[in-house]
N, C-alpha and C positions, 0 to 999 in steps of 0.2 A: 584613558584607562582601557586596557584590553578587556574584551568580553571573555567570560569563561566559556569553556566548551560544554555544550549541552547535549548529553547522550540520551535524552528522553525518547521513549518509543512512540509518543504521540499524546497530545499535541507536541510536535517536535520543533527543533530549531529551524529557522528560516534563514535564507541568505541575507546577510547584513545589507547588501545593496538594495534588496527589495524593501526591507524595513525602512531604510533611509529614504527611498523614493516615496513610500507611503506617508512618511512623516512630513515630507515637504509638500505633499498634495493634500494633507489632512483637512485643512480649512478651506482650500479653494482648489478644486480639481480643474486644472488647465484653463483658468480664467472663467469658469462657469459661475463663480461666486458661491458654490456649494461644496460641501464634503460629499464624497460618494455615499456616505451613510444617510445623507439628507435628500438625495435626489430621487425622483420618481423612477421606478423600474420601467415605466412605460415611456419615459422621456427619451429624447434624442441622445443625451449625454450617456445614460446607462446603456442604451442600445448600441452605441459605439464600443463601449467596454465589452459587452457580451459578445458582439460579433467578432471583435479582435481576439478575445479569449478562445473562442471556438476555432477560429482559423489557425491560431498559433498552436493549439493542442493538436489539431489534425495534422499540421506539418511536423510537429515534434514526433508524434507516434505513428506517422504515415498511415492514418486511418482512412480506409477506402471510402468512396462516395456512397456505397450501399449500406454504410453504418451510420446510425444517428448518434450524435453526442448530446447527452442530456445532463443538465446541471440540476441536481435534486438535493433534498434534505433528508436527514434521518441517520446518516452515517452508514457504515458497512453493516452494522447490527440490524438496522431497519431493512436493509436490502435482503437480509436472510428471510424476511417475510414477503417483501415486495417481489422478489424474483419468482418464487413459486406461485404467488397470486397472479402473475402475468404469464408464466410459461407452463405451469404444470397441468392446467385444466382439471385439477383435482385428481389426477391420475398418478402414475408411477414416476419416480425420479431417483436417479442413482447418485450417491455421494462417495467420494474417496476421502476417507478420514486420515488426515496427516498431522493433526495437532488440535489445539484448543479451539481455534476459530472454525475449522471445518466440523468439529463436534457440535459447536453451537449452531452452525448452519443447518446441520442434519436435524438437530432437536427442534429447531424453530419450524423447519419445513414440514415436519410431521403434524403440525397443526392444520395444514392446508391440503396435504396430499399424502400419498403412500411413498414415503421417503425411505430408501434402503441404503445400507452401507455396502457398497460394492467391493470395498477393500478397506483395510484399517491397519495402522501401525501401532495400535494401542498396546499390543503385547510387548513391544520393545520400548515402551514409554516414549513414543514419538521421537525416536532418534534416527530413523531411516525412512525411506520412501517405499511403499509397496510397489513391486515391479508391475508395470502395466499389463504384462502378459498374464498375470494372475488375477486381474480385476474381473469380478463377476458382474458383467454388465447385462442388463435385461434388454431384450429386443423391444419391450414396450416402454422403455424409459423416454420421457418427454425431453429430458436433458440430463447431462452429467455435470456435476458440480465438483470443482477442485479449488482449493486455496493454494495459489502458486507460491505464496510466501507466508509461512506461519510466524507471525510477529513474536509470539510468546515462546515457542519451542525452538525457533531459529533454524527452520527447515525451508529450503527453497527448491522448487522444480526449475532446474536450469534450462529445460526444454519442455515445451508444451506437449502433452500427449496427442498422438494422432489417432483419433477415435475411429476413423474409417479403416485404418490399418488393423484395428482391433475388432473389426466387424460390426461396428456400432454406427448407426446413421443419426443418432441424436446430436443436437448441438452441444458444444462445450461451453459451460459457464465458468468463468474464472473470477475469483476474488483476488485482485492484485493490489489491494489497499496499501500494503507496506513496501511494495517495490515498483509501483507504477512510475514510469519515466526513468527508471534506473537501467533499463535495457530495452531493446526493440521488442515488439510484439508480433508474433506470426499470426496475422489476422486470418489467414486461410484456415486455421485450425480452431477459430473462436467464433461462437455465436453471440456471446454477451460477456462483457467485462465490467466489473464495478469496483469501486473503492472509495473510502473516505479520503478527503484531501489532506487531513491533518498530519500526515506523516512525511510525504514527499512533495506535495503540491501547494500547500497553503495552510490557512487556519482551519480550526474545527468549524463545522456547520455546513460544509459543502460536500456533497456526494457526487461522484462522477459515474455515469453509466454510458457505456458504448454498446449499442445493440444493433444487430443486423436487421435490415428492413423486413425480412420475411417473418421475424419473430414478434412483430407488432400485431395487435388486434386479437390476441388470444386471452385477454385478462378474464378472470373469473368474475361473476356477477357481484361477488362480495368485495372485490378490490375497490378501495376508495378511488374516486375519479382523479384525485391529485397524484396518485401513484400508478395510474394506468399509463404504461409507456407510450401507447399510441396517442393518448391525449396530450401527454407532456411533449412528445415530438411534434405533434400538429400545432402546438402553441409555442414552439421554439423555447421550451423551458420556462415559459412565463404564464402557464395556466393559473398558477397561484404566485404570490409574491416570492421571488427567488431569494436566496441568501446573497444579496447584492454586494455587500462589502467583501464577503468571502470569495465571490467570483472575481471581483476586482483584484484582490490580493493574489489569487491563483493566476490571474492573467499576467500580473507583474512577474510572478515566478516563471510562467511559461516563457516570457521574454528573456529572463535571466538564463533559463535552461538553453535557449536557442543560442545565446552568446558564448556558451562554454566551449572551450577547445582543449584538445589533448593531442599534441603533435599535429598531424594532418586531419584529425577527426574533429567533428563538430556536433553539437547538440547531444542527443541521446547516445550516439556511438561514443562520443568523447567521455560522457559520464559513465558508461559501462566500463570503459578501460580504466578510468579513475577508481571506480568502485571495486573492481577486481584487485587493483593494487592496494587499496586501503584494507580490504578484507584479508588479502594475503599477508600484509604486514602484521595485523593483529592475530590472526590464526597462527602465523609462523612463530610468534613469541609464545603464545599459549601452548603450542604443541611441544616446545622444548623446555617448558617450565616444569619444575618439580613441585610448585605450590599451586598453580592454576591448571584447570583442565576444561575441555569442552567435550560433551558426550555424543554430539551429532556425527553421523557418518560423513566422512570427508567429501563424498561425491554429492551430497545434498545440503551442505552447509549454506546458510543464508549469507549473502553479501551485505544485507541491510541490518539484520538483528543478530548480534553475536552474544549468546548466553555463555557464561563461564562461571566456574565454581572454584572456591578455595578448598583444597583437600582437608584443611583444618578450619571448619566453619566457625570455630570460636573466634577467629580473627576477622570475621565479616564486618563487624561494627568499626573496628580500627581501620580496615581498608576503606570503608565508605567515608569515615571522618577525614582521613588523610587525603582522599580524592577530592573532597569538597574544598579542603584547605588549599589544594593545588589548582583549583579552578576547573575541576572535572565533575560535572553535575549529573545527577539523576542516573546513577549506575546501578541502583538496586534492582534486582530481578523481579519479575512478576510474582505476586504473592502465591500463585498456584504452583510455581516450580522452585522459587527461592533463588539463592545465589546472586549473581550479577548479570547485567545485560547491557551491552553497549550497542545502541542503535546508531549506525553510521550512514545515514541517508545522504542524498545528493548534496545537501547544504553543509555537511560535515567535511571540512578540508583535511587534506593529508596531514597537515600540521597538528590537527586535533587528535588524530589517531596516533601519531608519533608521540604526542604528549602523554597519552594514555599508556602506551607501551613503556615509555621512559618511567612513568610513575610505578607501573606494575613491576618493572625490573628493580627499581629502588626499594619498593616495599618488600619484594622477595629477598633481596640481599640483606635488608635490615632485620627481617624476621627469621633469618636462618639461625 
């Protein structure tokens, strides 16, 4: 029986190959006689899994040697506290507000430091990006925080800001939770990147932090030791018991990502090309539709999270019921914005996006 297409924003669909491999190794990981869920995180077997996961991720994202890869817990939401506890020193921090997640990040950081909104798109209901030339960045900022893909609002920064060109020497912190590994990262412009794994990398429970070496060692006294980046780095992500099974699943996903090809491209480059094609297919249909629409400016539409609305919202329930019957799951939009949302992460094949477009076209024709 064919699996339905799952458009959940997170926890999200995972590659079938990864789930199949995990099921085959569930009771006995490679002759160890143990499930990964049963083995000691200090043992040789899990040490092999952790080492391979970090090496594969470094290769996938071309992470430079002077950055540390940390496997942590708490998700992106907890990192909204952990980042300022590590980097702010209780002083000033600038945020660029582009949607719901950056708003949450700003609000949480104010518990630990002087967090300021250097720019905001709230006036246009988070449908465009504030131009970097207009950002009000303070010379005293310890870092500048941006959410490079707003999962709820469907906005993506397709190019990272160049803070030095804006006259700012502060490190850039990016929340790349919902588009990590969907495109390359320009590490020359980044001081720290973080994201929950449950959208593009694996199951819920694992948080990825990639932090530049010079940003370690500045945690506030009130920062819990398990969340101090210097401590976590010094202990190779095993200061406390890490989310072992989630790391294992992410490692399998990293291997799957490395195997992906698109023409002459491989890995993340291949996925970026595929993701552009998927997004173009879905947005292309929405833009010519008389029933559906997307309100985000075309120059900053997310390739991962596509919110869309029916012009006649009385048809929402019928649309969702028909989609479920057609094997298209979890298309209801976030409660804060309503409408629909199709999350088309790396694991979503082109066939899934085509099936959604075909259903939308059929629904529009039958509703006319």
